[in-house]
N, C-alpha and C positions, 0 to 999 in steps of 0.2 A: 492290410490287403485287401483290395477293394474286388467288389462284387464281381465284375467281367474275368476280373483273374481267378478269382475263387471257381468262377463257371469253368473258365480253360484248365486249368491245375484236374480241373474234377472230373474232366474228359479226359485228358490225358491219363489218370490212373487207373480207371474205366476201361480202356484199353489195354492195359500192361499187361493184365488176365487173360486176354479175347473169348480160349475156350469156355474160363469159367463166369465169366460177364455174359456172353451170349448165351450159354446153356442157363442163367437165371434170366435173360432177355425172353427167351422161348416159354420158361414156367408164366410169366407175369402174361406175355405177348397169347397164352391159349386161356387162362382168368379173363382180359379182357375182350377178346373175341366171345366166348362162350357168352359172357353177360352183354354183350351187343346184342347177341342174337336173339336170346332171352327175353331182353330189352323191348323188341322190333318187333318181338310174336306177340309179345303182349301188345304192345301198339298199335300192328295192326288188325289182328283180333278183335280187340273194346270196336277199335277203327270202324269194324262191317259192323260190330253189334250198334251204332250208335246208329248208322247206318240205317240200319235195322228197326230200332225204334222209329225213326223220322219218319221209316216207311207203314208202319202200324195203325200208327195215328198220331194227336196229337196227346202230348204232354203232359198238360194241364189238365186233363179229362178223367171221368173213370166212364169205363166201358162195363154198363150194366146189363145185366142178364138172370134166366133162372138159373138154374144151377146145367141146365142141360149144355151140353157144347152146341153151339152156334152155325156151325157150317158142317159141313161130308169132308173133308179134302183130300184129293186126291194123295198119291206119290208123285206128282207133279213130272208122272212119265207122260203126259197127254189125255187128251179126251177120250172117257169111254161110249165104243157105238151104243146108239140106242134097239134095244131089242122089246117090242111092245108087250111081249110075252112075259119078260121076266122083268120088266122095268116097273117098280113102285109109283104108280102116281099118287102123288099125297098134294090134297087142296083143301082151303078153310083148314079147321081145326083138325085138320087130318095128318098136320108137320109130324115128324116124332120129337116134336120139343113143343113143352109148356111155354109158348111166348109173355109177352108184357101185354097185361091189360091196361085198357085208358085210367083205371082207376092207380094202376100202378105209375104211370107217366106222372098224374097228377097228385101223387106223394112222392115224386122224385122233383117236380116244380117245385113243392111244400119245403124241400128240406131244408134247414139254415145253412150259408156258405153255398148253395149253388146260383149260376150264373145261368144256366139255361141248359136246356132239356130238350134232344132231337134223336125222336125215336125212329127207329127203321123196321118196316117191314118185311117180314118173313113169305119169302116168296120162294114158289118150289113149280117150276117148268115143268112141261112133259118132256121135250127135249130140244136142242139146236142144231138148226138146220145149215150146210154150208153152201157156198155157192155152185158148189157141183154136187149138191143131190145128198152128200153125205150125212147124216144124222149121228147128235152124240148128247148124251144124257150130260145133264145140266146141274149143277150144284151153285148156282153163283154168289159171288162173295158179297160183301154188305160194302154200299157204296160209299160208308166213313171211309174204308181200306183206301179209298183213292186220294186221301190227305197223303203227302210224301211218292207214291209210286214209283219204285224205281223200274225205269223206263228204259228197252230195249233201242224203239222207235215211237213214233206219235206223241200222244201223248195223253194225260186222263181222262176220261168221259166228261164234259163240259154236265154241269148240274141241270141244266134246261132241256138237253137234248136226247133224243134217244136215240143213245152211243151206250158204246160197250169195250173196255178193256180186257184183251184175251192174252193170255200165260201165252212165252215165246216156246213153249212144248207143243200148244196146239197146232203152232203157226202153217205144219207139213199137211198135218191132218184135214183144215177145214181148205188145203187144195193151193196155198199160194207159198213159194219158191224161197222167200224172205221175210225178214220182218217188216222191212220198209215197205214191199209190195203190200203185204195186208194191211198196213194202215190208209182208209179208208174204202178199204174194201163193206160186202154187207154179209153178214147174217139172219136168218132168221129164229127165232122163239118161237116154240108153240107154245100155248097154254092150253089150259083143260079147266073149265068153269062147275059148277056145282052140277048141271044139269048132264056133264063128260062133254062136252061142244068141245071144238080145238079152233080155236085159232089163233093167224102166225101175226107176231109183232117183229117186221123190221126194224133192224136196227146196222148204224154203221161202226165200225169198227176204228175206234179213236187213235189206238195206241195198243202196242203190244209190251209187255212188262215182263222183266226179268225174276227169277226165284227169290226168295229172302229167306233168314234166316226166321222168319214173322211166319213164315206160309200164307203171309198176304196175298200171294201174284201165285197160287196154283189152281186156283179158279177165275173165269172169267166173272169183271166186275161191271156190271150195268151201272149207270148214271143214276142221279134222284129220281128224275121224274119218270127214268125209264123205271124204274121199280117200283115206282107208287101208279105207274100204268096196269103194270102186270100185276101186281097185287090186287089190283079193282077189280079185274077181271078174274081173276082166280078164286076170288067173293063169290062172285054172280050167281044170275041163274038160281038159284035155290028158292025154296019155298017163300024163307023169310031172310031177313039180314043180319048177316053174319059178323057180330059181333069183332070190335076191331081188334088184331094180335098185332106184337110187334116181337120180330128176330131178339132187339138190342136197344139200348137206348144210349146214345151218347151225353152224358153228363158232364158242364163246364165248369169247373171248381171254382172260386173267386180265389181259394189260398191252399195251394195244396199242401200244407202243414196241416189242414182240417180234415185231407182224405180219411187216415185212418179214423176217424169219429163217426163220418158219415159213412163209412163202410161197413162199422157196429150200427148202424142202423139199420143201414141195409138187410143185415145179418137176421134181424130181428124180423124183417118183413119175407125172411127165405128170396133172397135176393142177392146176388153178387157181383160185387164193383171191383173191378181191375182197373189200376193202372196202366201203360207199358212196361213199366219198369217192372211192376208182378211179374209178366208175363213171361220179361225177357232176363230180369234180374239174376236168377239160375245161371244163365248161358254164362251170365258176366263173372259172376262168383265162381266156379267150376274155372273156367278158364283162367282169373286172377289167382287162383291158387295152383294151378300148375303153372303157372308163370315165375311167381313164391316159390315154389320148389326147387325149380330148375335155376332161377339166380341164386338161391340157396347152395347150390354146389358149382355153381360157375364162384362163389362170393370163397367156398371154402377151396377152389381150384388158386384162388387169388391168395387166401390167407400160406395155401402152401409154397406160393409163389413168393411171397413174404420170409416165409424161412429161407427160403433160399437165398435172400437178397441180404438178410441177416447171418448166413453162412459165409457167402462171397468177400461179404465186408467187415467179417472179423475176420475170416485171412487175411486180405488186404491189411488190415492194423498190427497183424504178428508179422506179417513182411513186412511194415514201413515203420516198425518201430524206432528203429535207428533214425531213419527220416525226421518221423515225427519228435522223438530225442531233438534233432538237429533243428529244424523249427520253431521249434520251442524256448530254446537255447540263443537262437537269434532274434525275440523277441515276439512272438506270434501270441497270440493269448487263447488260453482253453477255448473260448468261445469261437475263433476265426478257426481252429481246428474239426471242434464238432460244426460249425457250419461246412467246410470242406468233405465230410463226409458224409454228412447227412445230401449236401448238393450231389454226391457222385449217388445215393440210393434213389434221389428223384430222376437224375438223368436215366438211371437204367429202367425206371417205372416207366415215364416218359416217353423211351421210346419202346417199351414193350406196347405201351398202353393205346400209343397211336396206331403201330401197324395193326396189333390185335381187333381197335376198334374198323380200322379200314378195312383189314381183310371180312370183318363179321360184317358191312355194309355191300362190301361187295357177293359176297357168296350169297348172304341173304338174296340180295334182288334180286342175283341169278337164280336162286331155286324156287323165290317166290313167281320173277314169270315163267318158268317151266311148267309149278305146279297149275301156274293160275289155268295153264293150256291142257293140263293133265286131269291128272286124279280128282283138284279140286275146280273142276270148270264147268260140275253140277252147283257150284256155287259161285254166280257171276259176282264180280265187284271186292271180291276176297282178297287183299291182299296177302299173306299171313308174314311177311314181315314189314314193316311199315317203320322209317327209320328218321326221327325229329333229329335236327342239328343240335337243338339245346342239350335232348339225352346224352345225345354221343357224347357232347361236350363234360356234359357231367359225368359218364363213367370214365372217358381218361382224367377228368381232375380226382375223383372218386381216387382211383387206383395208384396215380401219382402221392395220393394223402395213405394212401396204405404202405406202399413203399418206403415214404422218409419216416413212417411209423415203425418200422423195419429197421432203419435204417438208425434210428434212433440207440440203440444199446450198441451196438459199434460204434456210433461217434462219439458217446457217454464216454466209454472208455475211452479214446483215443483221446480226448479233451483231459483226461485226470492220469492221463501218465505223467511219471515224474522226469523233467527232461536229463537228470541227471545220469538215472537208472536206465532210462533207451537209450541213450548214448555208449552204453557199456555192454549193453544186448550183442549177444551174438548169434 
């Protein structure tokens, strides 16, 4: 008997007990749909984390600092108004964290395996003034954050220009109707030197950033040259020159396989070196753990569906015992009988898996779109469910494989039936 004939016979046999087969297909459908949704969730969230990692900085670099946090991050709810009576002005070595010294930078440059070192100055502006005269407290981000920023409008600040990128949550407070309108506008950063003299530094808004999981877009980010100009004025005006101090240093590593060795050397010098994966790896671990738990639940549902396939086919074997005996008496081999019942199981699995995967993709895409404009609007760029054709196809094949394995027991039982005893079956 040829395979096309076997396939046709399997389809006809599956339709004989429509209700029983239908219920089994529904069980497979539920498992396949759940597995598709959990897989899509893992893909969507991890893709967002990958984008966040790219926005945070160079994956082949260590971000070195002293133990204290670098930047005061706001809650992402927009700027706070400047109040000269309550705002603490911090200049020179008055910053609230210990910076890297030139000796520290020299030590970093001398480490084996380090390709380059780029230090960043710690700047503490007095306030930022918008075009409409509004004044806001300013804790600027580190210029290195400009690497891979996720932009709503415009672009990152040019390294050699007096430019600054502002968060989208600041746009309205700065007096602009939209992010696009803000691009090209001007703000003024006011600095106070060591002699308590204020000076205004105009800056062009190069672009508007969107929030990210790394928190790199919660504060305005100046260009390299603008940051250096602000720092130079910040430490000027004193009776003697203020020693250089850096907020952090970006250390480019020749081989990231040696990152752990370099990090150990940094700890000996009371410095902390983190990769972007160190800083965001916990998020990925938690998300993957949740996805694996959900996948386990979906697999349990598929195993329950497998038991349904076994029950359906065992009942079919019992009902068709005389038919099996007749087929074997007419020369059909046990291998062919096994293939007939196995194909029936695979067809049930294929139908349930295809419908379940399609429903999962359609439902997940709809939910993802709705959440992106609602509860998850605070995380721009996040698609809770993201589906890849390869993974969806793999799920369908995996479900068909489970169905085939589930159909093995009844198929073997049918293949081993004695034709004479089967013909006598009542």
